[in-house]
N, C-alpha and C positions, 0 to 999 in steps of 0.2 A: 533558599531553604537549607535547614541543616539534615544531617544524616537521617535522624527519626523522621523528619517531615517527607525526606526522599523514600524511605522505605514505606510511609503510609501513602504516599501518592501511587507508588507502585502496587501497593496492596488495593487500595479502591479502584484503580483501573481493572487489575485482573479480576475482581469479584465483579464489578459491574459487566465487564465483557463476558463473563461467564453465565451472568443472570440474563443478559440480553441472548447470548446464544442458546441457553436453555428455553427461552421464550419462543425463539424461532423454531427450535428443534421440534418442540412439542405442535407447533402448528403447521410444520411442513407436511405437505400432502394433503391438507385440508382445505376446505372451502375459504376462499379468500376475497376481500373487497379489493378490487385491484383498479387503480386509476393512473393516467398518463399524466406525467409531470409537463411535457411539453409535445412540440410537434415532431421530434427526432425518436419517440416512442420509449422515451425511458419511463419505467413503472415505478410506483409507490404503492406500498400495501399497507394496511393497518399494523401489521406488525411491525414495519420502518418506524412508524409513529411511536407505537408503544415503547418499542426498545430504545429509540431514541430520548424519549422522556424518563425512562427508567434509568440510563446512562448519565444524562445530564443533572437530575435530581441527586443522584449519588454524589457526583463530583462537586457540585455546588454547595452541597450540604457540608463538606468536609474543607472545601477550598472557595469560599465566598468571594475571595478577592481577586479571583483568577478570571481571565477572559475564556471565553469558551465559543468554539463555533462547531455546529453540529449539522449534519447532512438535512435533516429535516425541519429543525426549529432555527437555523440561521445561528446569527450572532448572540450572544448574553453575556452577562456578567459585567464587571468593571474594567476599564482600561488598565490593562497591566502587562509587565515584561513576560507574565507566565501565561500561555495560552495554550489550550487544549483543542485538539480536532478530533471531532466524533464521526465516525460512519457507523450507524448501529445495524445495517444490513447490507454488508457489501456483497453484490452479486445478486440484487433483489429480482433482476430477469431472469436467472438460473433457479433461485427460489420459487418464483410464480411459474415457471415450466417444470417443476418438480425435478430439476436437476441438483444433486446434493453437493454443490460448488459454492458455499456462502459462508460468510463469517462477519466478525466484527472487528473494526481498527479504531483503536484510542491512542492518541499521541500527545505528549506535553513539550513544548517548546519554551526555550528562556531566551528571550532578545534576538528571535529569529532562527535560532538553532535548535534542531530536534534533541531533545535529552532523554526522552523515555517513549518507549514504543511498545504496546500491546496488541497481538492478535489473538483471537479466538477463532479456531476453526470449528464451527457451530456443528456440522455434520459429523465429525470426528470425535468432537470434543476435547481438542487439543490446545493448549495455551502456548504462546511464543512471546517472549520478553525481551526487550533490549535496552540497556542502559549506557548512555554515552560513556564512551572509553572504559567501560566495563565488561562489554561481550555481549552475546546473544545466546538464548536459549530456548530449545523445546522442551517444556517441563523442566526436569533438572539436567538435561543433555545440553552440555555448551556446545554451539553449532560453529563449524569451520569449514566453509566452502572449498573445496579442492578440484582442481582439474583432473578430468580421466579421459585418456585418448585426445584426439584431435577435436579441435571446434568445429570442423566441418562435417565431422560425424556426429555431432551433438545436437541436442534439443535446446531451442531458446523460446523466447516467448515475447509478444507484443502486446504492448498495451498503448490504447489511443484514447484520448479525450472524448466526451460526449459531442464536443463541438465540432470534431472532424467529421466532414460531410462525405459521402459515397463518391463524389467526384473530386475529391483531393488527389490531384495527380501526383503530388510529392509522396503523399502517404502510399498511394497505391504502388508507384514506383519502387519506393524504398521496400515496402513488404515483399514485394514479388522478387527483389535482388536477394533479400534474405532467404527467400524460400529456395532459390537457385543454389544459395552458398553455404547452407547447413543442411543437417539431415531433416529437421522439422521446426517449423514455426508454431507454437501451441499459443491459442486464445482461448483463456479460461473465463473472461468477463467476471473477474472476481480479483481485483489487482492485489489486494492485501494477502491472498491466498498463494498468487504468484510469487511475490516477494518472499514469501516462506519457503517456497519449493527453491527458489534460488539461493538462499541463505542454508537450506540443508543439503545442497549441492545437487538435487535432483534435476534443476536446470542449470545450464552453463552460462546464460546471458539473459538479459531483458534489454529491449528497446522500446523506450516509452516516446510516444509521439503525441505533443501538443496535449498533456494531460497533467492536471494538478487538481488537489483536493483532499478532503479529509480521507480518502482511501489511499492515499499515497504515503504519508509522513511516517507511521509507524513501520511499515514495510521497508522504506528507504532507511531508517535507521537500522532494522534487523539485518538486512542483508550489508551494510557497511560493518557492522559490529562483528558479524560472522566473517569479515574479512574479503568481501567483494569491493571492487573498484567501481567508483561511479563518477562519471563525469559528463558534461553536455555533449553536444554532438560536435563541438570544436576541441574537445579533449580538456576542457577546462574543469577545474573542481568545483563543487557545488556548495553554496554558501550556508544552505539548511544544514550541511554537515559539517559545517565549520571551515570550508574553503573560502577564499577571498575572489573566487572566479564568478560562476555562474551566479546570478541574482535571482532567477526565476528557473525553477526546477519542471521546465515543462518538455523540454526535448533531452532524453538521457540515455546514455549507454551506460550499461551495468555489467559486469562479468568478474570473475576471479582474475586476479592480476595477469596470470600466464595467458589468458584468452582477450583480455580487454583491447590490447593493441589491435588485435586481429579483426575482433567485432568491430571496433570503432573505424577500420579501414573498409569494412564492408558497408558500413552507414555512409561514410564520407565518399565513397565510390557512386553511390546511388542518388546523392542528394548534395545540393549546392549548400555548404555552411556559410552563414550569413556573419 
């Protein structure tokens, strides 16, 4: 895509995210039709489906030759080097419970690398945008994650995938070790907003355990472009961000560079790295 198309992709993604966020905000706290996606207790509401359709339609109208994967509709579009990933209501469980922590996540990748990320904090009405090699912003403010104090006195966040069972002993052991190593381990159940907090500098690290999907990619680029160092559990760079190391971004350690080595050490102390 040329520069004009890049600008258009960003504009389309931001506007679609805002529209989906407004839809969720209007419906928040009202009566919902709630269904279980699977036997793990994952929820889906009619707002998820409506917001998903809204975003997919907006993107495909402008970029019909692109591939698109969305949380609710699955795969669509043509085979392409350009791939969109859409989570129209990240934090559905929070939304359904009346907890105002939910958002929209939209990303665009080219040949397997994330090049554009848009996150909309629906409850707060805030937009986050990241462009590969150009930086990350909250509205018009450029984001730069910086260390504050010692990691042991900091708050980090834990993100785990839906497939992680309650009896996953590695996950339990790692989370327990982290809780004893830092001030607090936060679990928000809205990964895109978690990555935004890391990019802003409100969190000082994220440990992601066996999780990948539409709610990951925009936040991953946002944090990276804000100066956060991201590796797999072995310390390898992430292919999604241009690294030649980790091919699958499902076990990640992310922190500002000054904290990354220490946080990675905490993880490696608790879990055997394959």
